[in-house]
N, C-alpha and C positions, 0 to 999 in steps of 0.2 A: 436964961442959960439952958434950961431943960428943953425949951422950944428949939434952940439952935442945935442941940444934940439930936433931938428927934428929927429935925430937918436933915441933918447930915446923915443919919442912919437911913432915912427914907430915900434920900438921893443915892446913897451907896447901894441900897437894895434895888432901886430902880435901874441903876447902871448894871448891876450884876444880872438882873432879869433880862435887860436888853442884850447884854453880851451873850447870855445863854441862848436867847432866841435867835440871834444872828448866827451863832455857831451851828445851831440845829438846822436852820434854813440853809446855810452854806453846805453842810454835809449832805442835805437832801438834794441840793442843786448839783453837787459833785457826783452823787450817785446817778442822777438822771443823765448827766453828761457822759459818765462811764458807760451806762447802758446804751445810750445813743451811739457812742463811738463803737461799742461792741457790735451793735446791730448793723452798722454801715461798714465796718472794717472787715469783718470775718464772714459775712454772708453775701454771696453773689446776689445781685439785684438787677432788675430791669424796671425802669420807671418811665412812663410817658403816656401818650394818648394816640389813638388811631381811630379811623373810621372803618367799621366793619363793612362787609360787602352789601349788607342790607341797609346801609346808610346810617346806622346807629353809631354815635360817637362814644368811645370807651376810653376812660382813663384807667391805667393799670399801675399797680405798685406790687411787683412780684419779688419773691425771695425763694432761694433754694438753699437747702441745708445739707444736700448730698452731692454737691459738685455739679449740679445742673441736670441730674436725672429726673427730678420731680420739682415742679415749680408751683408755688402757692400765691394766691392773691391775698395781700395783707392790708391792714390799715392800722393806724396808731391812734390811741386815745389822747386826751388832753395831757396826760402824764407820760406820754411816749411809750406806753406799754403796747406791744405788738399783739394784734388780734388776727389770727389766720381765718380768712373767710371761706377758703376752700381751694381745691386743686384747680389750677388754671385751665386744665384740659376740660374740666366739667363746666367751668364758668364761661370760658371763651375758647371754644374748640378751634384749633388750628393757629392760635395766636403765637405760641412759642415757635412753631415751624416757620411761620412768616417772619418773625423777628430774627430767628437764626439765619433765614435766607437773606434778609436785608443786611445782616452783619457780614455774611459771606460775600455778598455783592459789593458792599462798601470796601471790604478788605481787598477784593480783587481789583476794584477800580483804583484804590490807593496804590497798589503795587504795580499795576499794568496800564494805568491811564483809562481813558474813556472806553466805554463799551462800544464796539464797532460791529459785532456780529460777523466778523470776517470768516468765521468757521461755519456760517450758515445757521439755519433755524434749529439744527439738531446738535449743535456744538456746545462747548462748555459755557460760553457766555450766555447763550439762550437758556440753558438749563439754570444758570444762576438767576437770571431774570424771572423764570417761572417759579423757582423756589422762593423768591421774594414776593410772589403774588401777582406778577405781571403776566399778561397774555402776550405771547410772541407768535405773530401770524404773518404770512406772506401777503404783500399787497397785490 
């Protein structure tokens, strides 16, 4: 009979321990999810890859905390904590200007259709192409 009581107490203690462990782990996971949501919901970001003019392939994960005035290259560790690696202008000079130029070119094409250069090599469309990193020259 004492063995049965000891077994019941042991099982109850084990169940309580498992319950506490699961609750702790769930609260930890909920915190990580909240941090992840905050990081991606409230901070502007630019994520992608491109080839620089020297042929080097670059993957970027950029964040701004001031509405786009200053951009930072970031990475996340295994627990989704953000590490700021540095100012993107120092790490990849000209990347933000090129990305902004591509965004402007994409917006223009979405609103106006294909680029035709109907206004010549010095018009708005040619300038949009140049801002996105393209060379616009006469044949």
